[in-house]
MIDOSE-1310 file (N, C-alpha, C; in nm, 2 decimals, decimal comma, always signed):
residues 84
mkpp	-1,48/-1,90/+0,13/-1,40/-1,85/+0,24/-1,25/-1,85/+0,20; -1,18/-1,75/+0,25/-1,04/-1,73/+0,22/-0,95/-1,83/+0,30; -0,86/-1,90/+0,23/-0,77/-1,99/+0,31/-0,68/-1,91/+0,40; -0,63/-1,96/+0,51/-0,55/-1,89/+0,60/-0,42/-1,85/+0,54
skys	-0,37/-1,73/+0,57/-0,25/-1,68/+0,52/-0,13/-1,75/+0,58; -0,02/-1,77/+0,50/+0,10/-1,82/+0,55/+0,17/-1,71/+0,64; +0,12/-1,59/+0,63/+0,18/-1,48/+0,71/+0,08/-1,44/+0,83; +0,01/-1,54/+0,88/-0,09/-1,51/+0,98/-0,04/-1,45/+1,11
ylnd	+0,09/-1,46/+1,13/+0,16/-1,41/+1,25/+0,19/-1,26/+1,24; +0,17/-1,20/+1,12/+0,19/-1,06/+1,10/+0,06/-0,98/+1,12; +0,07/-0,85/+1,17/-0,05/-0,77/+1,18/-0,11/-0,74/+1,04; -0,23/-0,71/+1,04/-0,31/-0,70/+0,91/-0,24/-0,64/+0,79
iyre	-0,20/-0,51/+0,81/-0,15/-0,44/+0,69/-0,02/-0,50/+0,65; +0,07/-0,55/+0,74/+0,19/-0,61/+0,70/+0,17/-0,74/+0,64; +0,07/-0,81/+0,68/+0,03/-0,94/+0,62/-0,01/-0,92/+0,48; -0,09/-0,81/+0,45/-0,13/-0,78/+0,31/-0,01/-0,75/+0,23
iaev	+0,08/-0,67/+0,28/+0,20/-0,64/+0,20/+0,28/-0,76/+0,17; +0,30/-0,85/+0,27/+0,38/-0,97/+0,25/+0,31/-1,06/+0,15; +0,18/-1,07/+0,15/+0,10/-1,15/+0,05/+0,12/-1,10/-0,09; +0,11/-0,97/-0,10/+0,12/-0,91/-0,24/+0,27/-0,91/-0,29
fded	+0,36/-0,88/-0,20/+0,50/-0,87/-0,24/+0,58/-0,99/-0,18; +0,63/-0,97/-0,06/+0,70/-1,08/+0,01/+0,73/-1,03/+0,16; +0,77/-1,12/+0,24/+0,79/-1,08/+0,38/+0,90/-0,98/+0,40; +1,01/-0,99/+0,32/+1,12/-0,89/+0,33/+1,07/-0,75/+0,30
tatr	+0,98/-0,74/+0,20/+0,93/-0,61/+0,17/+0,84/-0,56/+0,28; +0,76/-0,64/+0,34/+0,68/-0,61/+0,45/+0,76/-0,56/+0,57; +0,87/-0,63/+0,59/+0,96/-0,59/+0,70/+1,03/-0,46/+0,68; +1,07/-0,43/+0,55/+1,13/-0,31/+0,52/+1,03/-0,19/+0,53
fyqh	+0,91/-0,22/+0,48/+0,80/-0,12/+0,49/+0,78/-0,08/+0,64; +0,77/-0,19/+0,72/+0,75/-0,17/+0,87/+0,86/-0,08/+0,92; +0,99/-0,11/+0,89/+1,10/-0,04/+0,95/+1,10/+0,11/+0,91; +1,06/+0,13/+0,78/+1,06/+0,27/+0,73/+0,94/+0,35/+0,78
fkgl	+0,82/+0,29/+0,78/+0,70/+0,37/+0,80/+0,63/+0,34/+0,94; +0,68/+0,26/+1,02/+0,61/+0,22/+1,14/+0,56/+0,34/+1,22; +0,44/+0,33/+1,27/+0,38/+0,43/+1,35/+0,31/+0,55/+1,27; +0,34/+0,55/+1,14/+0,28/+0,66/+1,06/+0,14/+0,62/+1,00
qity	+0,06/+0,72/+0,99/-0,07/+0,70/+0,92/-0,05/+0,75/+0,78; -0,07/+0,66/+0,68/-0,05/+0,69/+0,54/-0,17/+0,69/+0,46; -0,19/+0,79/+0,38/-0,31/+0,79/+0,29/-0,25/+0,79/+0,15; -0,30/+0,70/+0,07/-0,24/+0,68/-0,06/-0,34/+0,75/-0,16
pvrl	-0,28/+0,83/-0,25/-0,37/+0,89/-0,36/-0,43/+0,79/-0,45; -0,54/+0,82/-0,51/-0,61/+0,73/-0,60/-0,53/+0,72/-0,73; -0,46/+0,82/-0,77/-0,38/+0,82/-0,89/-0,23/+0,80/-0,86; -0,17/+0,73/-0,95/-0,02/+0,70/-0,93/+0,06/+0,82/-0,97
ydre	+0,02/+0,89/-1,08/+0,10/+1,00/-1,14/+0,04/+1,13/-1,10; +0,12/+1,24/-1,08/+0,07/+1,37/-1,04/+0,00/+1,43/-1,16; -0,08/+1,53/-1,14/-0,16/+1,60/-1,24/-0,07/+1,66/-1,35; +0,04/+1,72/-1,32/+0,12/+1,78/-1,42/+0,18/+1,68/-1,52
htfa	+0,22/+1,57/-1,47/+0,27/+1,46/-1,55/+0,16/+1,41/-1,64; +0,05/+1,38/-1,58/-0,07/+1,33/-1,66/-0,11/+1,43/-1,76; -0,11/+1,56/-1,73/-0,15/+1,66/-1,83/-0,05/+1,66/-1,94; +0,08/+1,65/-1,91/+0,18/+1,65/-2,02/+0,15/+1,54/-2,12
qikk	+0,12/+1,42/-2,06/+0,09/+1,31/-2,15/-0,04/+1,33/-2,23; -0,14/+1,39/-2,17/-0,26/+1,42/-2,24/-0,24/+1,52/-2,35; -0,16/+1,62/-2,32/-0,13/+1,72/-2,42/-0,06/+1,66/-2,54; +0,03/+1,56/-2,52/+0,10/+1,50/-2,63/+0,01/+1,41/-2,71
eyng	-0,09/+1,35/-2,65/-0,18/+1,26/-2,72/-0,30/+1,33/-2,77; -0,33/+1,45/-2,73/-0,45/+1,52/-2,78/-0,44/+1,55/-2,93; -0,55/+1,51/-3,00/-0,55/+1,53/-3,14/-0,67/+1,63/-3,19; -0,73/+1,69/-3,09/-0,84/+1,78/-3,12/-0,98/+1,72/-3,11
snvk	-0,99/+1,58/-3,11/-1,12/+1,52/-3,10/-1,12/+1,39/-3,02; -1,02/+1,37/-2,93/-1,01/+1,25/-2,85/-1,02/+1,27/-2,70; -1,10/+1,37/-2,66/-1,11/+1,40/-2,52/-1,17/+1,29/-2,45; -1,28/+1,23/-2,50/-1,34/+1,12/-2,43/-1,25/+1,00/-2,41
alaq	-1,17/+0,96/-2,51/-1,08/+0,85/-2,50/-0,97/+0,88/-2,40; -0,92/+1,01/-2,40/-0,82/+1,04/-2,30/-0,88/+1,04/-2,16; -1,00/+1,09/-2,14/-1,06/+1,08/-2,01/-1,07/+0,94/-1,96; -1,11/+0,85/-2,04/-1,12/+0,71/-2,00/-0,98/+0,65/-1,97
kyhy	-0,89/+0,68/-2,05/-0,75/+0,63/-2,04/-0,69/+0,68/-1,91; -0,70/+0,81/-1,88/-0,63/+0,86/-1,76/-0,72/+0,88/-1,64; -0,85/+0,84/-1,65/-0,94/+0,84/-1,53/-0,97/+0,98/-1,48; -0,98/+1,08/-1,57/-1,02/+1,21/-1,54/-1,14/+1,24/-1,61
serw	-1,22/+1,34/-1,57/-1,34/+1,38/-1,64/-1,31/+1,45/-1,77; -1,40/+1,44/-1,87/-1,38/+1,51/-1,99/-1,38/+1,66/-1,97; -1,46/+1,70/-1,87/-1,46/+1,84/-1,83/-1,32/+1,89/-1,78; -1,26/+1,81/-1,70/-1,13/+1,85/-1,64/-1,03/+1,86/-1,76
irkm	-1,03/+1,76/-1,85/-0,93/+1,76/-1,96/-0,95/+1,88/-2,05; -1,08/+1,91/-2,08/-1,11/+2,03/-2,16/-1,06/+2,16/-2,09; -1,09/+2,17/-1,96/-1,05/+2,29/-1,89/-0,89/+2,30/-1,89; -0,82/+2,19/-1,87/-0,68/+2,20/-1,87/-0,62/+2,24/-2,00
leek	-0,68/+2,18/-2,11/-0,64/+2,22/-2,24/-0,66/+2,36/-2,28; -0,77/+2,42/-2,23/-0,80/+2,56/-2,25/-0,71/+2,65/-2,17; -0,68/+2,61/-2,05/-0,59/+2,70/-1,96/-0,45/+2,70/-2,01; -0,40/+2,59/-2,06/-0,26/+2,58/-2,09/-0,23/+2,62/-2,23
């Protein structure tokens, strides 16, 4: 069982933010985004940036390693390399 949070007085999402970062960050997040519904992408970097990195690192035979590193399918990487 999880021990009680020292931020138990905060609503769930703000409690999680405070636990991961700190209460000041949770407060700033609240002030900036309160009332909004936010969906976070699975990937941190956009496709164009990721593809630029893949293109730099591609050596002709490392598609599988790049797919694992960047969490894209081998098929997607091959397709992008063919198109560009």
